Phi, psi and omega in degrees: 000143184252038179292149179289128175255131175261116180254114185249123181240116178264122182246147172204103184052053188253023184303327182298331190245333200299325182294316179293322179297308181295324177301320179290332176290314180295338180272005181296142177288334173276112189264351181270083181217158170242148179241126173242120175255120177252118181256128182268053175065052178298145179250000181258208184265020183306310184294318181294328179286327175296320181294337180287340186283127188300330184266019189294353175296338180274358184262125170267118185256127179239122185254116174273147182278351178209167177282103183273355180094168182296314186294306183295321180298314179289326176300319178299317178297318180297316180295326181279341186278167185236347188289154176288332180239135189241129178244118175264106187252114174297145181295341178268024178246141173240127183266141167292153188301332183261009187303306184296316180299314181301316181295311182296319178302321179288319176304319184293340182281336187213110184285354179270356180273122182261336180211151182230140180243124175277176173273109186255121177264166176278140173254114185241118181057038181068013179253131178286134181239177173252020177270129184292131171267310176198146171241016182110175185270146169234132182244131181257160181296341178283350185094359177286136181232127182229163168272118183301133174080355189301131179089350180272146175281139181283107181250018178101354182273000180248039185251016181247130175294130183219149171285138182232173179292313181187173187258146180283149185282002179293316178205064181280154175237134184230150168275128184303320183299324178292317179297318180296329182284329186257356182294150177252114192057241180252018183254120173277306171266139186288114184286345173291340178282335183068291173202158184077129174077346180296334177290325177290320177301314178296320178300320181294318179294319178300315181295319182293337178268005175090006178279137180271152173235137182231146168268127182242108186290342182275351176264109191244141175210171179233142186226130175272089188282136176250354179213168185218139173259354181258113182243111181218170178097013175087185186300315183300313180296321179301312181294320178298318180296316180296318181293333181283349182262142178293158177300317180302317181295318180295322180292312184289329178293317179294316177303310185291331176297320179286327174296320176301313181298314182299319182288324196238335186291135169304142186305325182295334181300325184295343181252004178289137180304320181298318182291311181300316181299313182293316184291321178293318179299317181289326177300314181290328174299312179298320182301319185268330187247332182221058186300332181294336177297326184293345177295344176294347180300329180292325176290322177300314180298318180298321183272353185304314180301320179294320181293323179295320177296319178294322178300319180298320178294315181299315180295325180292336180263347191302135181252334179228158179274000000 
């Protein structure tokens, strides 16, 4: 199918990655695409490196005067774009040549699919690997949310197309009609989140409105991940992962996880033993090992009225439990 694909790349001090990312976009076998680069006030050489790329006449460049965050930046790109299918491509992602074509072909087969997740491998030191970065989100009754397959070597067991909870924000693909149906006012991604967890929030809204999300193993990309939602390997690995993350990232991730819960969780979930056990356990972990993260509770309280209003809108539209 030769449908127009809108490829949106949000940059912020992305000079290290942007040339390889854009090069992989121009090498796509699906040639009917538009590229929108939204820059969140980069202070490095991001803009000059974009100008070096020979095909930059196809790039629509939008310059923000400040860092508006992942959600607001991508929302601007979505509103400015024209394609029926939307790809939000992080600048630290490299696409396989058939990525866009594979995704669009699958979208065309089933009009009930609202989002598609490719098989994303890890990019380590600019080297492509066969180590899984993400196969999409999995949500547990305890409130734990992970990237499926993350950290595992691809040994052939991830070659089946499957329905999943939702798609990861590294390089998600969406049907425009689905995004328009679940947006709140003019926001597809919740701008109160700024960055982190907003992709899970969008996945939850799509699912509640009856839109399907699928993992497609033939759509391949590589991602240089700087953070992880998948925590496995016991206490030692857990602590190493937490220590590798900045305090700001840990604070906003914890804050946004609770905003996510308030907006989307069925009320009964808050009283489930699995959920209570995990949240209480993690609270005491933060209290003893990362107490400064808990200061985010004041931001949660401040944003609570807005989240409750958004929850009411989401529930009023909800089609499935």
